Wavefront OBJ file of the C-alpha trace (Angstrom):
o trace
v -0.254 -0.070 -0.134
v 3.168 2.317 0.402
v 3.870 1.858 -3.492
v 0.284 2.880 -4.113
v 0.271 5.927 -1.841
v 3.110 7.417 -3.147
v 2.018 6.926 -6.695
v -1.519 8.990 -5.898
v 0.466 11.495 -3.804
v 3.204 11.853 -6.904
v -0.084 12.143 -9.133
v -1.590 14.890 -7.277
v 1.192 17.206 -6.742
v 1.748 16.996 -10.626
v -1.969 18.298 -10.618
v -3.261 14.474 -12.316
v -4.825 11.833 -10.870
v -3.192 8.472 -12.308
v -5.726 5.945 -12.880
v -4.058 2.726 -12.491
v -6.997 0.743 -14.052
v -8.744 -1.294 -11.833
v -9.480 -4.906 -13.066
v -13.296 -3.957 -13.153
v -12.500 -1.146 -15.750
v -10.280 -3.267 -17.516
v -13.006 -5.943 -17.816
v -15.656 -3.708 -18.500
v -13.534 -1.945 -21.566
v -12.470 -5.598 -22.861
v -16.430 -6.498 -22.662
v -17.549 -2.985 -24.481
v -15.078 -3.752 -27.287
v -15.497 -7.711 -27.932
v -19.520 -6.892 -27.899
v -19.014 -4.443 -30.897
v -16.273 -7.100 -32.418
v -19.255 -10.039 -31.724
v -21.500 -7.655 -33.370
v -19.212 -7.017 -36.473
v -18.292 -10.359 -37.151
v -14.707 -10.760 -36.183
v -12.931 -12.475 -33.394
v -12.454 -11.180 -29.780
v -9.628 -8.994 -28.016
v -7.032 -9.789 -25.658
v -6.094 -7.488 -22.893
v -2.194 -6.491 -23.019
v -0.778 -5.016 -19.956
v 1.850 -3.899 -21.970
v -0.394 -1.652 -24.201
v -2.203 -0.879 -20.998
v 1.005 0.735 -19.602
v 1.394 2.386 -22.774
v -1.801 3.911 -22.909
v -1.350 4.782 -19.109
v 1.483 6.816 -19.993
v 0.120 8.698 -22.628
v -3.427 9.314 -20.794
v -1.367 11.098 -17.919
v 0.597 13.342 -20.689
v -2.447 14.269 -22.076
v -4.240 14.808 -18.572
v -1.301 17.053 -17.626
v -1.709 18.984 -20.919
v -5.540 19.310 -20.717
v -5.933 18.139 -24.156
v -6.172 15.531 -26.296
v -3.792 14.544 -29.428
v -2.750 11.227 -30.851
v 0.712 10.300 -29.837
v 3.001 10.113 -33.142
v 3.221 6.607 -34.945
v 6.471 5.898 -33.928
v 6.105 6.361 -30.166
v 3.411 4.260 -30.012
v 5.531 1.344 -31.986
v 2.933 0.852 -34.488
v -0.096 0.646 -32.331
v -3.497 2.043 -33.154
v -5.174 4.990 -30.862
v -8.307 5.881 -29.638
v -8.773 8.762 -27.448
v -11.643 10.093 -25.484
v -11.764 12.983 -23.300
v -14.868 13.965 -20.897
v -15.706 16.089 -17.883
v -13.774 14.358 -14.647
v -15.830 12.122 -12.795
v -18.772 12.204 -15.075
v -18.707 9.240 -17.190
v -18.248 5.551 -17.076
v -15.948 3.472 -18.780
v -18.980 2.002 -20.490
v -20.028 5.123 -21.522
v -16.535 5.961 -22.875
v -16.380 3.082 -25.440
v -20.064 3.650 -26.173
v -18.925 7.055 -27.493
v -16.687 5.027 -29.855
v -18.673 2.387 -30.667
v -21.644 5.227 -31.648
v -19.778 6.119 -34.812
v -20.886 2.789 -36.062
v -24.186 4.560 -37.277
v -22.056 6.423 -40.037
v -20.302 3.366 -41.076
v -20.482 1.626 -44.382
v -18.469 -1.567 -45.515
v -15.590 -0.672 -48.023
v -11.545 -0.081 -48.552
v -10.300 2.448 -46.035
v -10.896 5.437 -45.754
v -13.797 5.165 -47.893
v -15.964 3.589 -45.260
v -18.534 6.472 -43.510
v -21.279 7.720 -45.005
v -20.550 11.050 -44.446
v -17.682 11.192 -46.478
v -15.388 11.458 -43.855
v -13.503 8.783 -42.327
v -12.548 10.462 -38.798
v -16.333 10.181 -38.613
v -16.154 6.375 -37.958
v -12.400 6.294 -37.294
v -12.238 5.194 -33.514
v -15.154 2.647 -34.667
v -13.140 0.840 -37.271
v -10.399 0.321 -35.269
v -12.514 -1.241 -32.681
v -13.472 -3.476 -35.061
v -10.809 -4.010 -37.344
v -10.605 -7.636 -38.183
v -6.373 -8.040 -37.543
v -6.002 -6.456 -34.712
v -5.650 -8.702 -31.582
v -4.978 -6.982 -28.502
v -6.221 -3.604 -26.676
v -5.379 -1.901 -23.526
v -6.771 0.987 -22.396
v -6.177 3.742 -19.345
v -7.167 6.716 -17.794
v -6.008 9.906 -16.378
v -7.657 12.589 -14.623
v -7.087 16.169 -15.247
v -7.767 19.448 -13.439
v -11.325 19.520 -15.289
v -10.893 15.969 -17.541
v -10.788 12.361 -17.487
v -8.899 11.311 -20.731
v -8.764 7.654 -21.997
v -6.606 6.005 -24.492
v -7.234 2.995 -25.979
v -4.004 1.024 -27.849
v -4.651 -1.133 -30.547
v -2.156 -4.020 -31.937
v -1.373 -4.560 -34.471
v -3.154 -1.113 -35.655
v -6.273 -1.070 -37.965
v -7.582 1.784 -39.965
v -5.150 0.888 -43.008
v -4.901 2.682 -45.881
v -6.633 0.793 -49.056
v -7.539 -2.538 -46.868
v -11.306 -3.554 -46.946
v -13.561 -3.408 -43.876
v -16.276 -5.224 -43.649
v -18.829 -7.323 -41.534
v -19.051 -10.877 -41.704
v -21.608 -11.877 -44.460
v -23.549 -13.554 -41.954
v -23.766 -10.497 -39.938
v -24.240 -7.956 -43.099
v -27.339 -9.559 -43.782
v -29.129 -9.042 -40.153
l 1 2 3 4 5 6 7 8 9 10 11 12 13 14 15 16 17 18 19 20 21 22 23 24 25 26 27 28 29 30 31 32 33 34 35 36 37 38 39 40 41 42 43 44 45 46 47 48 49 50 51 52 53 54 55 56 57 58 59 60 61 62 63 64 65 66 67 68 69 70 71 72 73 74 75 76 77 78 79 80 81 82 83 84 85 86 87 88 89 90 91 92 93 94 95 96 97 98 99 100 101 102 103 104 105 106 107 108 109 110 111 112 113 114 115 116 117 118 119 120 121 122 123 124 125 126 127 128 129 130 131 132 133 134 135 136 137 138 139 140 141 142 143 144 145 146 147 148 149 150 151 152 153 154 155 156 157 158 159 160 161 162 163 164 165 166 167 168 169 170 171 172 173 174 175
């Protein structure tokens, strides 16, 4: 407990609350991702402690800055990344992932980036990363800033590959 108290004390002195994800949050994030993947017709993801650690480090940076921006591809070793920010303490882990999943309303099967009914792939990019067929691992973490909670999810291997086809399995698409 002394180590946890030291970590919390350090985070507080930096003006952030570093959320070392509780196993309950990990499970919620993983279940939410895999529910979307099951509906889409692709294999479930496995939880990655490595990606979780990288996500936590980046979430802490963003919480300190009070803004969201993607880390550079070289900093994340080619992993995919979804980012979310909301009022501190207001959103549940389910609501955070639901924000990404809500983009499916604009999704249309196609060759990336031509996958959005709006004509803008960014309107579905979080969702397509969640359901990208070749992605196998996910790790998420949150950090609390002065006013905002930041969620970072990292994916391996990354999705949203230019020119690659993304479509639900045929039996799912006919529903």
